[in-house]
N, C-alpha and C positions, 0 to 999 in steps of 0.2 A: 808334090802337093796331093796327087791322087793316092799315093801310098799312105800319106799321113791321114787323109780322110778315110781311106779303107781301114787302117788300123783302128781309128777312133770308132767307126761304125761297128767293126768286129767286136770291140770292147763293149759297146752299148748292148749288142745282142747277147753276148756272153754274160754280161752283168745282169741283164734282164732275166735270163734263165736262172742264174744263181739266186737272184733275189725273189724268184717266184712270180715275177711279172713277165707276161708273155707278149712280146711285141708283135704288132701286125700293121702293115701299111696298106693293104688292099682288102682286108676283111675285118669283121667285127667279132670279138671273142666274147662269148657268154659264159658266165659262171653262176654259181648258186646265189651269190650276194651282189655281184657287181657286173657292170658292162664297161669294158675299157677299149679305147681305140687310139691309134697314134696318127699324128699328122706331121708331115715334113713339107713345109711350105716356104716359099720365098715371099717376103712381105716387108712392109714399111718402106718409106722413102725419106731419107735424111737430106737436108739441104747441103749443097756442095761445100758451103763454107765451114761445115762442122765435121767433115770427114777426117779420119785419122787412121791411116794405114788399114790394117785388117780389123782393128777394134771398133771403128765406126766407119761403115761403108754406105754407099747410096741405098743398096738393097741388102737385106740380110736374110739368112735362112734359119728358120726355127724348127726345132725337133721336139715335139711335146706329146704328152699322153693325157687323155681326158678319161677319168674314171667316174662312172655314174654309179652311186652306191645307195642301196637301201638303208634306211635308218631304223630298220626293225629292231636291231640289237642295241640301239642307243649310241650316243656320242662316244662313250668310253671304248666301245668296240671299234668304232670308226678310227679313233686316235691310235689305239694299241695295235690294231691289225694293219692299218694302211700307212698312217703317218710315220710310225716307227720303222716300218719296212722301207719306206722311201728315204728316210734319214740314213738308214744303213746303206742303201743303194748309193746315195750321194757320197757318204764318207768312204765307202769301199772304192768308188771310182776315183775320187781325188787322191786317195792313198796310192793307187797304182801310178798316178802321175807325180807322186811326191809333192803335191800341192796342198798348202794349208789354206784354211778359209775362216772367215768370221761369219757369225750368224746373227740375224736380226728377226725379231717378231714384230711385224707391222700390224697395228691395230686399226680399229674402225675409224674411218675418216668422217668429216662433217657431213658430206653427202654420201648416202649409202642406200642400199635396197635390202629388204628383208626385215625380219623382226629382231629387235634389240636382244630379246631373250636368246635367240639362236646365236647372235653374234657373241654374247657373253659366254655361252656354253662353248662355242668354237674356240674363242680366244683362251679360255681357261683350259680347254683340252690340249691345245697346241703347247701352251706353257707347261702343263703337267707332263706332256710327252718329253719335252726337253729337260725339265727338272729331274725326272726319273733317271735320265741318262747321265745326269751331271754335266750337261752341256753348258758352256759359257755363251751367253747371248745378251744382246742389247734390246731394249724395248724401243721401237721406232714409232712413237705415238702418232696416231692419225695418218699413217702412211700406207695403210692397207688399201687394197683395191676396193672400189665402190661395191663390189659384189661379195666380198668376204675377206677375212684376215689371211695373212700369209707368213710363211717362214722363208726368208731370203738367205742364200749362201753366197758370200762375196769373197772372191780371191784377189790377190794382189799381183800386179805385173812387176817387171824388173825394176821400175823406178818408183814403186810404192803406191801407184794408183789402184784404187779399189774398183772392181767390176763385179756386177751381179751375174752369176752364172745359173746355178740351180735355184729353183723356187718350188714351194709347195703352197698352193692356193686353194682355199675352200670357196666354193661358189654357190650362193643361194639364189642367184639371179637367173642364170640360163635355164635351169630345169623349170623354174616357174614361168619364164617368158615363152618357152617352147611347150609349155603345158605337158611336161613329161610326167607320167603317172605310172605307178605299179600297184598291183593288188596285193595287199597285206594278208597275213594269215587269217585275220578276222573278216576278210572280204571287202574291207574299205579301201578306197583309192587314196594313195598318198604320193607326195612329191619327194623324189630322192634328192640327194646332195651330190654335187659334182666336185671332184678333186682335179685340179690342173697340176700336172707333174712335169717339170722341166729339169733335165740334168745338166746340160751344157749351155743352155740359153742359146744365143746366136752362135751357130757353128763357126762362122768366120771370126767372130770375136774370140771364141775359145781357142781357135788355132793361133790367132795373133798372140794371145796371152801365153799359150804353150810354147811358141817359138821363142819368146823373150824369156820365159821361165827357164828353158834349157840353154839359152844363149845360142840357139841353133845347133848345139851339140846333143842331138837326140840319143837316147839309149838305143842299143842295137835293135830291140824289138820294134821301135817306133821310127827308126831312121828310114827315109825314103830310099836311100841306097845303103846297103849294109856292108857290102864288100866291094873293093875295087881290085881287079887283077891287073898287075903290071908286068908284062914280059920285058926282060932286060934288052933283048934284041928281037925286033919283029921278024927278022929273017930266020933266026935260029930257034926261037922259043914260042912263036905265035901259035903253032899247031897244038902244042901241049896246053898252052894257055886257053885255047878255044875249048879243048876237052874239059878242062877244069871248070870253065865258065858254064858249059852246058850241064855238067854234073851238079853244080850248085843251083842252077836254075831249076833243074828237075827236082831238087830237094826243097824248093819253095823259098830259096834265099834271094833277096833283091840284090843282084850283083851286076856289075858292069865290067866290060873288058876294055881297058885303056890301051889301045894299040896305036895311039897317035905318034907322030914322029917327033916327040919331045924327049928330053933326057929323062932317065929313070928317076933321078933325084927330084927333078921338077915335078914329075907326076905324083911321086910319093908325097912331097910337101903340099902340093895343091889338094890332094885327096884328104890328107889328115888334118891340115891346118886351115885351108881356105874353105873347102867343101864340108869339112867336119865328118867325113865318112868314118865309121867306127874301126874298120879293118882294111888293111892293104895286104894283098898276097903277091909277093914278088917271085918271079919264076926265071931261073937261069939254068945253066948246064947241070949243076949239082942237084937242083930240085927235080929236073927231068929224070936224071939217073935214079933218084930215090923215090920217084913218084910222090913228091911232096911240094909244099909251098913254104916260103920264108915269110913269116907273119909279122906284121907291124901293127900296133894298136894305138889308136888315138889317145894322146895324153900319156902314153907309157913308152912307146918306142918299140924296139925289137923285142919280140916275144920268143922267137926261136923258130926252128924248122919243124913242121908237123906234116904227117901224111895227109893227103887230101881227105880221106875218110875220117881221120881223127879230127881235123879242123871242122869239117861239116857237122860231125856229131856234137862238138863243143858249142858251135854257134847255134845249132838247133836247140840245144838245151838252154842256152842263154836267152834265146828268143821266147821259148816256151815259158821260162820262169820269169820273164820280164825283168831281168836284172838291170 
């Protein structure tokens, strides 16, 4: 679980950098047009009767970014500069996990704050942003937040249930309630707009969906354990297996040494079929003589014998490319 969370967060920060959004958890980042900050909080309390594995738990953790934006350049700039970049961020992130999603534009509810003129501009701008991209989306009439319209990205789990993960929300309420002001070029004081940006939604829910999406058989880059080393005989082969284990660990591979007193076939079957570990490296007399490992791959079977350095190089590339 820690490895899965670590991979996900590494992806978040790499994607932030690629998308031009700079994450921060303990500081505030100022730029010429906006101020944005990130929060990672444990919040909300569900009743015990509605919990459902990881997708609905008593308390969930949210990872969100709040972007406070000047409207000096108008709504078109806001939509083109920020909303499109966030849509790219969401699409790129879901593509890495090979997850498809549906999109909804949620419009003004009956109870709302702010001026209708601003709502109309914001809804039209969000719609225009998606139309320009040729995105397919549904209008979810009246389901926007009371403080602004939003774009919701919903993914499906293994049994077809739809869950909201990413969302882009325009907020007219909080800047006004906190009396946030900025001085415009003409010297007048104006109220900015806030964008709420969430990529994964609840981290626990996303992990639950991710586990079901892959049916537990994670790709190598995401697998909590990437390689299992199985010595044929602990007495004869354990020392070399230990050396290979340490070498893989030093290369940053998440590897385990299975030196239990179980049969070799049982350990291989358990690793590949039950625990769904991507690779098993078997070590016997021939492998020690050649300085190699006999590789078995999940879903494939025997791959062949490879030198330790060759195997490490191949798996490092597979992890880097997120195959």
